[in-house]
C-alpha positions in Angstrom: 115.5 60.0 76.8 114.3 63.8 76.7 111.0 64.5 78.9 107.7 66.2 77.5 108.8 69.0 79.1 112.1 69.3 77.4 110.0 68.8 74.1 108.2 71.7 75.1 111.2 74.1 75.9 112.7 73.1 72.1 109.5 74.2 70.4 109.0 77.0 72.5 112.5 78.1 72.0 111.5 77.7 68.4 108.5 79.9 68.6 109.5 82.7 70.6 112.6 84.0 68.0 111.6 87.3 67.2 108.6 87.4 69.3 107.8 90.0 71.5 108.1 89.3 74.9 105.6 90.6 77.6 106.8 91.1 81.4 104.4 90.2 83.8 103.3 92.5 86.5 103.6 90.3 90.0 106.3 92.4 92.2 108.1 90.2 94.3 109.6 91.0 97.8 110.4 94.0 99.6 112.7 94.7 96.7 109.7 95.4 94.3 111.0 93.0 91.9 109.7 92.4 88.7 108.9 89.1 87.4 108.4 87.7 84.1 105.5 85.6 83.7 106.2 82.1 83.1 105.8 80.4 80.0 104.2 77.4 81.4 102.9 76.6 84.8 102.3 73.4 85.8 103.1 70.9 88.7 107.0 71.6 88.6 105.7 75.3 89.1 103.5 74.5 92.1 106.5 72.6 93.6 108.7 75.5 93.2 106.8 77.3 95.2 106.0 74.5 97.8 102.4 74.1 97.3 100.9 72.1 99.5 96.9 71.7 98.4 95.6 70.3 101.8 97.2 72.9 103.7 96.9 76.0 101.1 93.3 75.0 99.9 91.1 73.2 102.4 87.8 73.6 101.4 85.3 76.5 100.7 84.1 78.2 104.2 86.9 76.6 105.7 90.3 77.9 107.0 92.4 79.2 105.8 89.4 80.3 103.4 91.4 80.4 100.5 88.7 79.1 98.4 86.2 81.5 100.2 84.7 82.3 103.1 81.2 80.6 102.4 80.6 76.8 101.7 78.4 77.5 98.2 79.5 80.9 97.6 77.3 83.0 95.3 75.5 79.6 94.6 73.7 80.7 98.1 73.4 84.5 97.3 75.1 86.9 94.9 77.6 89.0 96.5 76.3 92.5 97.7 75.8 95.3 94.7 77.2 98.4 96.6 77.6 101.5 93.9 79.2 104.3 96.1 77.9 107.5 95.3 76.9 111.0 96.8 77.1 114.5 95.6 75.8 118.1 96.7 73.4 118.1 99.2 71.7 115.1 101.4 68.7 115.7 99.5 70.5 115.3 96.2 72.2 112.2 97.2 68.8 110.6 98.8 67.5 110.6 95.2 70.3 109.1 93.6 70.1 106.1 96.6 66.7 105.4 96.1 67.2 105.3 92.3 70.0 103.0 92.4 67.5 100.5 94.8 64.5 100.8 92.4 67.6 99.3 89.7 68.4 96.5 91.5 71.4 97.8 93.7 71.4 95.5 96.8 73.1 97.6 99.4 73.9 101.7 99.8 77.5 103.1 100.0 77.6 106.8 100.8 80.5 109.4 99.6 81.1 112.1 101.5 82.4 115.4 100.5 86.3 116.5 101.7 84.8 119.1 104.2 82.9 116.2 105.9 85.7 113.8 105.7 88.5 116.6 107.5 86.2 117.6 110.2 84.9 121.0 109.2 81.6 122.4 108.7 80.2 123.2 105.4 80.8 127.1 106.5 84.1 127.1 107.4 86.7 129.1 105.6 88.6 125.6 104.6 85.2 124.2 103.2 85.2 126.9 100.7 84.4 125.8 96.7 84.5 122.0 98.1 81.3 121.6 99.6 79.4 118.7 97.6 81.8 118.4 95.5 83.4 114.7 96.2 80.5 113.4 98.2 77.7 114.3 100.0 78.0 117.3 102.9 76.7 116.2 106.2 77.5 118.6 109.2 74.5 117.5 111.3 71.8 115.3 112.4 69.0 117.1 110.1 71.6 116.5 107.2 71.6 112.8 108.0 67.9 112.5 108.5 67.3 113.8 104.8 70.4 111.1 103.3 68.7 108.4 104.9 64.9 109.1 104.0 62.6 106.6 103.0 65.5 104.3 103.0 64.6 100.8 104.9 67.7 101.0 107.5 66.7 97.6 109.3 66.6 95.7 105.8 69.5 97.5 103.7 73.0 97.4 104.9 74.9 100.9 104.6 78.7 101.4 103.6 80.0 104.8 104.3 83.4 105.8 103.2 84.9 108.1 105.8 87.7 107.8 108.4 89.1 110.8 110.5 85.4 111.8 111.1 83.8 107.9 111.1 82.9 107.9 114.6 80.8 111.2 114.5 78.9 109.5 111.4 78.1 106.7 112.8 77.1 108.5 115.9 74.7 110.3 113.4 73.5 107.3 111.9 72.5 105.3 115.1 70.8 108.6 115.9 68.5 108.7 112.8 68.0 105.1 113.1 66.8 105.2 116.7 64.3 108.1 115.8 62.7 105.9 113.4 62.2 103.2 116.0 64.9 101.3 114.2 66.9 99.2 117.5 70.8 99.2 117.3 71.2 95.3 116.9 69.0 95.4 113.5 71.7 97.9 111.5 73.9 96.6 109.4 76.6 98.3 107.1 80.5 99.0 107.5 82.2 102.3 108.3 85.8 102.6 106.3 87.6 103.6 110.1 90.8 102.8 108.4 92.8 106.0 109.1 96.2 104.1 109.0 96.2 104.3 105.1 95.1 107.7 105.3 98.7 108.7 106.2 100.2 106.2 103.9 98.1 107.2 100.4 95.0 109.5 100.7 95.6 112.2 103.3 92.0 112.7 105.2 93.5 112.7 108.5 93.0 115.3 110.9 94.7 113.8 114.5 98.0 111.9 114.8 98.3 108.2 114.2 98.0 107.3 118.0 94.9 109.0 119.4 93.6 108.2 116.0 94.0 104.3 117.0 91.9 105.1 120.2 89.0 106.2 118.6 89.0 103.1 116.2 89.1 101.1 119.8 86.1 103.0 120.7 84.3 101.8 117.8 85.3 98.4 118.1 84.3 98.3 121.7 80.9 100.4 121.0 80.4 98.3 118.3 80.9 94.8 119.5 78.3 95.2 122.4 75.5 97.8 120.5 75.6 97.1 117.0 76.5 93.2 116.6 75.9 93.0 112.9 77.9 96.2 112.1 81.5 96.1 110.4 83.3 98.3 112.4 86.2 99.0 109.8 87.0 98.4 106.3 90.6 97.9 106.4 91.7 99.5 103.1 94.2 98.5 100.1 92.5 100.4 97.8 93.7 103.7 98.1 97.3 102.0 98.2 97.0 100.5 95.2 95.5 103.8 93.8 98.5 105.5 95.0 100.4 103.1 93.1 101.3 100.3 95.0 101.9 96.5 94.0 99.4 93.8 94.4 101.6 92.3 96.4 102.1 95.4 98.5 98.6 95.9 98.2 98.3 92.5 100.1 101.1 93.3 102.6 100.1 97.1 103.5 96.6 96.3 104.0 97.1 93.2 106.5 99.7 95.1 108.1 97.0 98.1 109.0 95.1 95.0 110.1 97.9 93.6 112.8 97.6 97.3 113.9 94.6 97.1 114.8 94.2 94.2 116.4 97.1 94.8 118.4 95.5 98.3 119.4 92.0 96.3 120.5 94.0 93.6 122.3 96.2 96.1 124.2 92.8 97.8 125.6 91.4 94.2 126.9 88.9 93.4 124.1 88.7 89.9 122.7 89.8 88.8 119.5 86.8 86.1 118.9 84.5 89.3 119.5 85.6 92.3 117.5 87.3 89.9 115.2 84.3 89.0 113.7 83.3 92.7 112.9 86.7 93.2 110.7 86.2 93.6 106.9 88.6 94.7 104.2 88.5 96.7 101.1 90.4 95.5 98.1 91.3 97.0 94.5 90.2 95.5 91.3 92.9 96.3 88.9 93.5 94.8 85.6 95.6 91.9 85.7 92.9 89.3 85.9 94.6 86.1 87.0 96.8 88.2 89.4 93.9 90.0 91.1 92.1 86.7 91.6 95.3 85.1 93.2 95.9 88.2 95.4 92.3 88.2 96.9 92.9 84.2 97.7 96.7 85.0 98.9 95.0 87.4 101.6 92.2 85.6 102.5 94.8 82.5 103.4 97.3 84.9 105.0 95.0 86.7 107.4 93.4 83.3 108.2 97.1 82.4 109.5 97.9 85.9 111.3 94.6 85.6 113.3 94.8 81.8 114.4 98.9 81.6 114.9 99.7 85.2 115.2 96.3 86.4 117.7 95.3 83.0 119.1 91.9 83.5 117.3 89.6 80.5 117.8 86.5 81.5 116.1 86.3 81.3 112.2 84.4 83.9 111.4 87.1 85.9 113.4 90.0 84.1 111.0 87.8 84.4 107.6 89.1 87.7 105.8 85.5 89.3 104.2 86.3 92.0 101.7 84.5 94.9 99.6 86.1 95.3 96.1 85.9 98.1 94.1 87.1 98.3 90.5 90.7 100.5 89.9 89.7 104.1 89.8 93.4 104.6 88.7 93.0 102.8 85.2 90.5 104.7 84.2 90.8 107.0 81.2 89.6 110.0 80.0 90.7 109.1 76.4 87.8 107.1 74.6 85.8 106.8 78.2 83.6 104.1 76.9 86.8 101.7 76.7 86.6 102.1 80.3 83.5 99.5 80.3 85.7 97.0 79.1 88.2 97.6 81.9 85.6 97.9 84.5 84.0 94.5 83.4 87.3 92.4 83.4 87.8 94.2 86.9 84.5 92.6 88.4 85.0 89.7 87.0 88.5 89.1 88.8 86.5 90.5 92.1 84.1 87.6 91.6 86.3 84.6 90.8 88.3 86.3 93.6 85.2 85.7 95.9 84.3 89.2 97.3 81.6 89.8 99.6 80.6 93.0 97.8 81.2 95.1 95.1 81.2 98.6 93.4 81.6 98.8 89.8 82.9 102.1 88.6 81.1 104.1 85.7 83.2 104.9 82.7 83.0 108.8 83.0 84.5 108.9 85.8 88.0 110.1 84.6 85.9 113.2 83.8 83.7 113.9 86.7 81.1 112.6 88.9 79.1 109.7 87.5 76.1 110.8 85.5 72.9 108.7 86.0 73.7 106.7 82.7 77.0 106.3 83.3 76.2 105.0 86.6 72.9 102.6 85.6 75.4 101.0 83.2 78.2 99.9 85.9 75.2 98.3 88.2 74.1 96.5 85.3 77.6 95.3 84.7 77.6 93.5 87.8 74.4 92.1 87.1 75.2 90.7 84.0 77.8 89.2 85.7 75.9 87.8 88.5 72.8 86.6 86.2 74.3 85.9 82.6 77.9 84.9 82.9 77.7 81.6 85.0 80.7 82.7 87.2 78.3 82.6 90.2 77.6 79.1 89.5 80.7 77.9 90.5 82.7 78.0 94.0 86.3 79.0 93.3 86.4 78.1 89.7 89.9 79.0 89.2 90.9 76.5 92.6 93.9 74.2 91.4 94.5 76.2 88.2 98.5 76.0 87.9 99.0 79.8 87.0 96.3 80.8 90.0 97.9 78.5 92.8 101.5 79.4 91.7 100.5 83.4 91.5 98.8 82.6 95.2 101.7 81.3 96.5 104.0 83.5 95.4 102.0 86.7 96.3 101.6 84.9 100.0 105.3 84.3 100.0 106.5 88.2 98.9 104.0 89.4 100.9 104.9 87.7 104.2 108.8 89.4 103.1 107.2 92.6 103.8 105.4 92.0 107.1 108.2 90.6 108.4 110.3 93.8 107.5 107.5 96.0 109.4 107.6 94.0 112.2 111.5 94.8 112.3 110.9 98.5 111.9 108.5 98.0 115.0 105.3 97.6 113.7 103.3 99.6 110.6 102.5 102.4 113.0 106.3 102.5 113.5 106.9 102.0 109.7 104.5 104.7 108.8 106.3 107.4 110.9 109.8 106.0 109.6 108.4 107.0 105.8 108.9 103.2 104.9 105.5 102.2 103.1 105.3 105.7 101.4 108.5 105.2 100.3 107.5 101.7 99.0 104.7 102.9 97.2 106.3 105.7 95.4 109.0 103.7 94.0 106.3 101.5 92.9 104.5 104.1 91.2 107.5 105.5 89.2 107.8 102.3 88.0 104.6 101.9 86.9 104.6 105.5 85.3 108.0 104.9 83.4 106.5 101.2 82.1 103.9 103.3 80.2 105.9 106.4 79.2 108.4 103.8 77.6 105.5 101.4 76.4 106.3 98.3 78.4 103.2 98.7 79.6 100.0 99.2 76.9 97.1 101.4 77.7 94.6 101.7 74.9 93.8 104.8 74.0 97.0 106.8 75.9 100.2 105.4 74.8 98.9 103.0 71.8 95.9 102.3 70.1 94.9 106.3 70.0 92.0 107.5 68.2 89.3 110.2 68.7 86.4 109.9 70.6 82.8 111.5 71.1 82.7 114.0 73.9 80.9 112.6 77.1 78.4 114.1 79.2 80.1 115.5 82.0 78.0 116.0 85.6 78.2 119.3 87.0 77.9 120.3 90.7 75.6 123.6 90.9 77.7 126.0 93.1 74.1 127.4 94.3 73.9 124.1 96.5 77.0 124.9 98.7 75.7 128.5 99.4 72.5 126.5 100.4 74.3 124.1 102.6 76.2 126.9 104.4 72.5 128.7 104.8 71.6 125.5 106.2 74.0 124.1 108.9 73.7 128.2 110.3 70.1 127.9 110.9 70.7 124.4 112.2 72.9 126.3 115.1 70.6 129.2 115.6 67.3 126.4 116.2 68.9 123.9 118.8 69.6 124.3 122.5 73.0 126.3 122.3 72.8 125.4 126.5 72.7 121.6 126.1 74.9 121.4 122.9 77.8 123.4 124.5 77.4 120.6 127.8 77.5 117.9 125.3 80.3 118.8 123.8 82.4 119.4 127.1 81.4 115.7 127.8 83.5 115.0 124.8 86.4 117.0 125.8 86.7 115.5 129.2 86.6 112.1 127.8 89.1 112.7 125.3 91.4 113.5 127.7 90.9 110.3 129.9 90.0 107.0 128.6 86.4 106.6 128.5 84.5 105.2 125.4 83.7 108.2 123.2 81.1 106.6 121.3 78.6 107.0 123.6 79.1 110.7 124.4 79.3 111.5 120.5 76.0 109.8 120.1 74.6 112.0 122.8 76.5 114.9 121.4 74.9 114.7 117.6 71.3 114.3 119.4 72.2 117.7 121.2 72.6 119.4 118.2 76.2 119.2 117.8 77.8 119.2 114.2 80.3 116.9 112.7 82.9 120.4 112.7 82.1 121.4 116.2 83.2 117.4 117.3 86.1 117.5 115.4 87.5 120.7 116.9 87.3 119.4 120.5 89.3 116.7 119.6 91.7 118.8 117.5 91.8 120.9 120.9 92.9 117.9 122.7 94.9 116.0 120.6 96.2 118.5 117.7 96.7 117.7 113.9 99.3 115.4 112.5 101.8 117.4 110.3 103.2 115.1 107.2 106.8 114.8 107.4 108.8 114.6 103.9 110.5 111.5 103.5 112.9 110.8 100.5 
């Protein structure tokens, strides 16, 4: 006697004759194998992946946090709407932040220009032509004062996307807050401070990996005592996904970076239940809505188990993976840019359904240039419509229990776990990066993705199908005069400061870098003494050298 599933399969076979088949996007295991999406997800699919609802789901706000890190999620309060912004001078960027707050943004997110990220002052020869181009130029304490002018630092949380120079920018933030009478304990925010992904996918590193990990260790130790409400790191899969990795690789490599940071802190004698509470994560919101939801859920479940079983954390807060999400910049198209509004809305919906704690929605014009004010406002309004009109915020893990989502969540967990086992075999994430393993895996995935587009196995609307002309889109341009003004400003800053006090502070930083003293208190003192980001970076360069990337084939 045939079962209902047998009957379904016969009908499906009849319906599928001559029909176009679509390949799924889930990448499994270390071999980067593509899997077709199932024709039907049901109880049999869950059994195949060994799904156990009591073990794998639990309840929202409780380990393993598959269903979210808060019992009531957005029914308590919405995620933080944190639009990433920064360009030109500190004054211009400050105006944009105040505008976004007036429009209903609930958190700040600072983009820094490349010289600031790479530890060069604006008048350095290598900064020429890049000052203020992809973010704001911050050279010294005066710039940070201007950037944060009139912003309520005791009421709003601030995220700073900065890595190699993260300790210097954190020191500047702390110094400005103290000038304004805001105690360190009241400061809320995040520094990205994730250097390992820079060696993998982004490239804004300065020092070799191992001394860079020492800086991260120092931030962890300083913030645990001095900045208890601050997230000391945002362990970032976002940039690896932008470089072309799959959803599985994004989870695996992000958590592998997290493992390396935890191991570094433990080796320094820090308490996992202490610094573990201040770890946060940053994921990409890509196009495949259900896969993205499953990705976020799998990452939470895996991290809870890693922290409990591998590192013996007992604090639920230390086990809970809290994450920021940004919609996928790499999916934005210059062709028919208004279609990007639809892409961003779907990606943002996936982030909300997946349980993010804060969210940035990209502007539709970002494939062409920095966002105009109109485009940035529409991106924020997209979040507000999702939060206040869509009804998605009324449910805690609305897709929990879905055959498809639970199957995908378990598959991603299993495949990402295979990667983690392979990385352990290579000696851990730092060794895997040094051997080029992670970079090669991402390069192979990116190459396959591009082939799929070129051979139309993957349709990109407006790029390889459904092509039509679109009206020209206004593009924001940075006035070259702003660079000249910033160069003059940093030179005037050096002239006006107490040169002897600054030299003494820089010497103290150098001596500590040669030893094992925590650098953060010295960096705070140095920026208060007038030292610039570039000068502090150069002191550490003189001790640790600069990282030189090796070519891996």
